[in-house]
C-alpha positions as CSV (number, residue, x, y, z in Angstrom):
1,E,-25.2,-46.1,84.4
2,K,-29.0,-46.8,83.3
3,L,-30.2,-42.9,82.8
4,N,-33.7,-42.1,84.1
5,Q,-36.9,-40.6,81.7
6,Q,-35.6,-36.9,82.5
7,E,-31.9,-37.8,81.2
8,K,-32.9,-39.7,78.3
9,S,-35.2,-36.6,77.3
10,I,-32.4,-34.3,78.2
11,V,-29.9,-36.4,75.7
12,Q,-32.3,-36.9,73.0
13,K,-33.0,-33.5,73.0
14,L,-29.1,-32.7,72.7
15,M,-28.7,-35.1,69.5
16,E,-31.6,-33.5,68.1
17,L,-30.3,-29.8,68.6
18,A,-27.1,-31.1,67.2
19,G,-28.3,-32.7,64.4
20,G,-30.5,-30.1,63.7
21,Q,-27.4,-27.7,63.7
22,A,-25.3,-30.2,61.3
23,I,-28.2,-30.1,59.1
24,A,-28.5,-26.4,59.2
25,C,-24.5,-25.8,58.9
26,S,-25.1,-28.5,55.8
27,K,-27.6,-26.6,54.1
28,K,-26.0,-23.1,54.7
29,R,-22.7,-24.1,53.3
30,K,-24.6,-25.8,50.4
31,C,-26.3,-22.6,50.0
32,M,-23.0,-20.8,49.9
33,V,-21.9,-23.3,47.0
34,P,-22.7,-22.1,43.6
35,K,-23.9,-24.2,40.6
36,F,-20.9,-23.8,38.8
37,S,-17.3,-23.8,39.6
38,P,-16.1,-19.9,40.4
39,T,-12.7,-20.3,38.8
40,K,-14.2,-22.0,35.4
41,T,-17.0,-19.4,35.3
42,S,-14.5,-16.5,35.8
43,A,-12.1,-17.9,33.4
44,D,-15.1,-18.4,30.7
45,Q,-16.0,-14.6,31.3
46,V,-12.4,-13.1,31.0
47,G,-12.5,-15.3,27.6
48,R,-15.1,-14.1,26.3
49,H,-14.1,-10.4,27.2
50,R,-11.1,-10.6,25.5
51,R,-12.1,-12.0,22.5
52,Q,-14.9,-9.0,22.3
53,E,-11.8,-6.3,23.0
54,E,-9.6,-8.1,20.3
55,P,-10.0,-6.2,16.8
56,Q,-10.7,-8.3,13.9
57,T,-7.6,-8.7,11.7
58,K,-7.6,-6.0,8.9
59,A,-5.1,-6.5,6.0
60,N,-4.1,-4.2,2.8
61,A,-5.2,-5.0,-0.4
62,T,-2.1,-5.9,-3.0
63,L,-1.6,-4.0,-6.1
64,A,-3.2,-6.7,-8.1
65,Q,-6.5,-6.6,-5.6
66,R,-6.9,-2.9,-6.4
67,I,-6.8,-3.0,-10.3
68,E,-9.2,-5.8,-9.9
69,I,-11.6,-4.0,-7.6
70,L,-10.8,-0.7,-9.6
71,N,-11.7,-2.9,-12.9
72,W,-14.9,-4.1,-11.5
73,Y,-16.1,-0.8,-10.3
74,H,-15.9,0.7,-13.9
75,T,-17.9,-2.5,-15.5
76,N,-20.6,-2.3,-13.1
77,G,-22.0,0.6,-12.8
78,K,-19.6,2.8,-11.5
79,N,-21.2,2.6,-7.8
80,Q,-18.6,2.9,-4.6
81,S,-21.1,1.4,-2.3
82,W,-22.0,-1.5,-4.2
83,T,-18.1,-2.4,-5.1
84,A,-17.4,-2.1,-1.7
85,N,-20.2,-4.4,-0.6
86,H,-19.1,-7.0,-3.4
87,F,-15.8,-7.0,-2.4
88,N,-16.2,-7.2,0.8
89,K,-18.1,-10.7,0.7
90,I,-14.9,-12.2,-1.4
91,Y,-12.1,-10.2,0.3
92,P,-13.9,-9.5,4.3
93,F,-10.2,-8.8,5.6
94,L,-10.3,-6.0,3.8
95,H,-12.9,-4.1,5.1
96,L,-13.8,-1.9,2.3
97,K,-16.0,0.8,2.3
98,Q,-17.4,3.7,0.3
99,P,-14.7,6.2,1.5
100,K,-11.7,4.2,0.6
101,I,-13.1,3.4,-3.1
102,S,-13.5,7.1,-3.6
103,D,-9.9,7.5,-2.2
104,W,-8.5,4.3,-4.3
105,L,-10.0,6.4,-7.7
106,K,-7.7,9.3,-7.1
107,H,-4.5,7.1,-7.3
108,E,-5.9,5.0,-10.0
109,A,-3.7,5.7,-12.9
110,S,-0.3,6.3,-10.8
111,W,-1.4,2.7,-9.6
112,R,-2.2,1.4,-13.3
113,A,1.3,2.4,-14.5
114,E,3.2,0.7,-11.8
115,Y,1.0,-2.6,-12.4
116,E,1.5,-2.6,-16.2
117,G,5.5,-2.1,-15.2
118,T,5.1,-4.9,-12.4
119,S,5.3,-8.4,-12.9
120,A,2.1,-10.6,-12.2
121,G,3.7,-12.2,-9.1
122,V,5.1,-9.0,-7.4
123,A,1.7,-7.4,-8.1
124,H,0.2,-9.9,-6.3
125,S,2.6,-9.5,-3.1
126,V,2.7,-6.0,-3.5
127,K,0.4,-4.1,-0.5
128,R,2.0,-0.7,0.0
129,V,2.7,2.2,-2.2
130,R,5.1,4.6,-1.5
131,Q,3.2,7.7,-0.1
132,T,4.2,11.0,-2.3
133,Q,6.1,13.8,-0.4
134,H,4.8,16.9,-1.4
135,P,1.7,16.0,-3.4
136,K,1.0,19.6,-4.5
137,V,4.6,19.8,-6.1
138,T,4.1,16.3,-7.7
139,E,0.3,17.2,-9.0
140,M,1.8,20.2,-10.5
141,L,4.6,18.6,-12.3
142,D,2.3,15.9,-13.5
143,L,0.2,18.3,-15.2
144,W,2.9,19.8,-16.7
145,V,4.3,16.3,-18.0
146,S,1.4,15.8,-19.6
147,K,0.7,19.2,-21.1
148,A,4.7,18.5,-22.2
149,M,3.7,14.9,-23.8
150,A,0.7,16.5,-25.7
151,D,3.0,19.3,-27.3
152,K,5.4,16.8,-28.4
153,L,8.1,18.2,-26.0
154,L,11.1,16.3,-26.0
155,L,11.5,15.5,-21.7
156,T,14.7,14.5,-19.9
157,G,15.7,13.4,-16.6
158,E,17.3,16.5,-16.0
159,V,14.3,18.7,-17.1
160,I,11.8,16.9,-14.8
161,R,14.3,17.7,-11.9
162,Q,14.3,21.3,-12.9
163,K,10.6,21.3,-13.2
164,W,10.3,19.6,-9.6
165,K,12.5,22.5,-7.8
166,A,11.0,25.0,-9.7
167,F,7.3,24.0,-8.7
168,A,8.5,23.5,-4.8
169,D,10.3,26.9,-5.2
170,R,6.9,28.1,-5.8
171,A,5.0,25.8,-3.3
172,G,7.1,27.3,-0.7
173,V,8.8,24.4,0.3
174,P,12.2,24.8,1.8
175,T,15.1,23.8,0.9
176,D,15.9,21.6,3.3
177,K,12.3,19.6,3.4
178,C,13.1,18.9,-0.8
179,I,13.7,15.4,-2.0
180,S,16.9,14.2,-3.1
181,L,15.4,13.7,-6.8
182,S,17.6,10.8,-7.1
183,E,17.9,8.5,-10.1
184,G,15.8,6.0,-7.9
185,W,13.1,8.6,-7.5
186,L,13.1,9.5,-11.4
187,S,13.0,5.9,-12.5
188,R,9.6,5.3,-10.1
189,Y,8.0,8.1,-11.4
190,K,8.6,7.2,-15.1
191,V,6.8,4.6,-14.3
192,R,4.1,6.1,-12.6
193,N,3.6,8.4,-15.5
194,G,4.6,5.9,-18.5
195,L,7.0,7.7,-19.7
196,K,9.7,5.5,-21.9
197,Q,13.5,6.7,-22.4
198,T,14.1,7.0,-26.2
199,K,17.2,7.8,-27.7
200,C,17.5,10.6,-29.8
201,H,20.4,11.6,-32.1
202,G,21.3,15.3,-32.7
203,E,18.6,17.3,-34.8
204,A,17.1,13.9,-36.2
205,A,14.8,13.4,-33.0
206,S,12.3,11.0,-34.7
207,A,15.0,9.0,-35.9
208,S,14.3,5.4,-35.2
209,P,17.1,3.4,-34.2
210,Q,17.6,0.9,-36.6
211,T,17.8,3.8,-38.9
212,V,20.6,5.5,-36.8
213,Y,22.5,1.9,-36.6
214,K,22.4,1.8,-40.2
215,E,23.7,5.0,-41.0
216,R,26.3,4.6,-38.8
217,L,27.7,1.3,-40.0
218,C,27.4,3.4,-43.6
219,M,29.3,6.0,-42.5
220,Q,32.5,3.8,-40.3
221,G,32.8,2.1,-43.9
222,L,33.1,5.7,-45.7
223,I,36.1,6.6,-43.1
224,K,37.9,3.4,-43.5
225,N,37.7,2.8,-47.3
226,G,38.7,6.6,-47.5
227,G,41.6,6.3,-45.5
228,Y,40.7,9.1,-43.0
229,K,42.2,9.3,-39.5
230,L,40.2,9.8,-36.5
231,R,41.5,12.9,-36.0
232,D,40.0,14.3,-39.0
233,V,36.7,13.0,-38.5
234,F,34.3,15.7,-36.6
235,N,30.8,16.2,-36.4
236,A,28.8,18.8,-38.2
237,D,27.7,21.1,-35.5
238,E,31.4,21.3,-34.2
239,S,32.6,22.2,-37.8
240,R,31.8,26.3,-36.9
241,L,34.9,26.2,-34.3
242,F,36.9,26.0,-37.5
243,Y,35.4,29.1,-39.3
244,A,34.5,31.5,-36.0
């Protein structure tokens, strides 16, 4: 059927209205759509946030590195802050600061003793130094050992153990909190303080092992050639038992 002029105007108006609404809706949808993908933007933000929260990896210095840094400190003006800044460029993962260098200087003597008694390969891999239990007691023992060595006194493992117990008692350390003072502890203590084992024979504490060995062979020859039986051979210190 043919539409009259009025009907055509109505249809045209409806079409315009419909088209205009579609355009408006289209524009509205476009305004709601962000320029970038929400999912991608959210992931990027989360990733950046996580990277900011993640702490930078911090490593412990090996024994060799500590000795290297302390050597540089002593040969370059003994400036702790300067030393820390210098080695932060070489070992950035150590995050060195002036208080750290100051703390290292307190343990320098024991670390150097340990370094000298350790092979190069092990020193480069050793990162942690066992913390000393009861540091006050150990400090008193270190001072006493230093004085005893200066006075050329004979130190034995048992003497060192007994002195540690005496200092622990003076420091008020409970018996159940005392360390075991095992052979392993004694060995580590000797290494830290540079103590070396020497063999002393009777009153001749200063006799060299070579001299003792030669004299021992001489005595064995005298006993054998003289026809003495072992039951008739005595240490001179024991002879007093026959005259008491």
